Structures are given as C-alpha cells and as structure tokens.
C-alpha positions as CSV (number, residue, x, y, z in Angstrom):
1,M,-9.4,23.0,-17.3
2,L,-11.6,19.9,-17.2
3,E,-11.2,19.4,-20.9
4,D,-7.5,19.5,-20.4
5,L,-7.7,16.7,-17.8
6,I,-9.8,14.6,-20.1
7,I,-7.2,15.1,-22.9
8,D,-4.5,14.1,-20.4
9,I,-6.4,11.0,-19.5
10,R,-6.7,10.0,-23.2
11,E,-3.0,10.7,-23.8
12,W,-2.1,8.6,-20.7
13,L,-4.2,5.8,-22.1
14,G,-2.3,6.0,-25.3
15,L,1.1,5.4,-23.7
16,P,2.6,2.0,-24.0
17,G,1.6,-0.3,-21.1
18,N,-1.4,1.8,-20.1
19,S,-5.0,0.7,-20.5
20,K,-8.5,1.5,-19.1
21,A,-8.3,-1.6,-17.0
22,K,-5.0,-0.5,-15.5
23,L,-6.3,3.0,-14.8
24,A,-9.4,1.5,-13.2
25,R,-7.2,-0.6,-10.9
26,L,-5.0,2.3,-10.0
27,T,-7.9,4.5,-9.1
28,G,-10.3,2.0,-7.5
29,L,-12.9,2.7,-10.1
30,H,-15.1,0.1,-11.7
31,R,-13.8,-0.6,-15.2
32,N,-17.2,0.3,-16.7
33,T,-16.7,3.9,-15.5
34,L,-13.9,4.2,-18.0
35,L,-15.6,2.2,-20.8
36,S,-16.4,5.2,-23.0
37,C,-13.6,7.6,-21.9
38,D,-12.2,7.7,-25.4
39,R,-15.5,9.0,-26.8
40,A,-16.4,12.7,-27.2
41,D,-19.6,12.3,-25.2
42,W,-17.9,10.8,-22.1
43,N,-19.2,12.8,-19.1
44,P,-17.3,11.8,-15.9
45,T,-18.3,13.2,-12.5
46,M,-15.9,15.4,-10.6
47,E,-15.3,12.5,-8.2
48,V,-14.1,10.3,-11.0
49,L,-11.8,13.0,-12.3
50,R,-10.4,13.6,-8.8
51,K,-9.6,9.9,-8.5
52,I,-7.9,9.8,-11.9
53,E,-5.9,13.1,-11.9
54,P,-3.0,12.0,-9.6
55,H,-2.4,9.0,-11.9
56,V,-2.3,10.8,-15.2
57,R,-0.8,14.1,-14.0
58,P,2.3,13.3,-11.8
59,S,2.6,16.9,-10.8
60,S,-0.7,16.7,-9.0
61,R,0.4,13.8,-6.8
62,P,1.1,14.6,-3.2
63,R,4.8,14.9,-2.7
64,T,6.3,12.4,-0.3
65,D,10.0,13.3,-0.8
66,V,9.7,16.8,0.9
67,A,11.4,17.1,4.3
68,A,9.1,18.4,7.0
C-alpha cells in the first residue's frame, strides 16, 4: 500500500505541469523533503505521505460537494 502511494507520487510528478516544487507548495513541505523522491532509496515518513496523498490521489481528498 505504501509502495503504491510512492508510485502514485512519482506518476503525478511525471504529469505535464507537475514538479517537486509544486508538490512541496501544495503540501506545505520543504522542497528538500521531496528532493530524492524519484530515487529507489527515498524513505519518507508517514507524516510526509499523509500530506502528499490528497494531492496525488484525488479520491482520497475530503469531499466538499456532498450535501449534509
């Protein structure tokens, strides 16, 4: 499951218009946190993955269009 999220992060970064700097801005992370995210030995913390997940997996974002 974690490996899948890391794959999703790398795929998101490969999409046109996306970058490590953009992901850092979106998540509030320091850009150095994502510096080696494209390397096999990248070892992010769960906190980092939790901050990134809603931005690379739209289905994990909280829904705001649901009527209460």
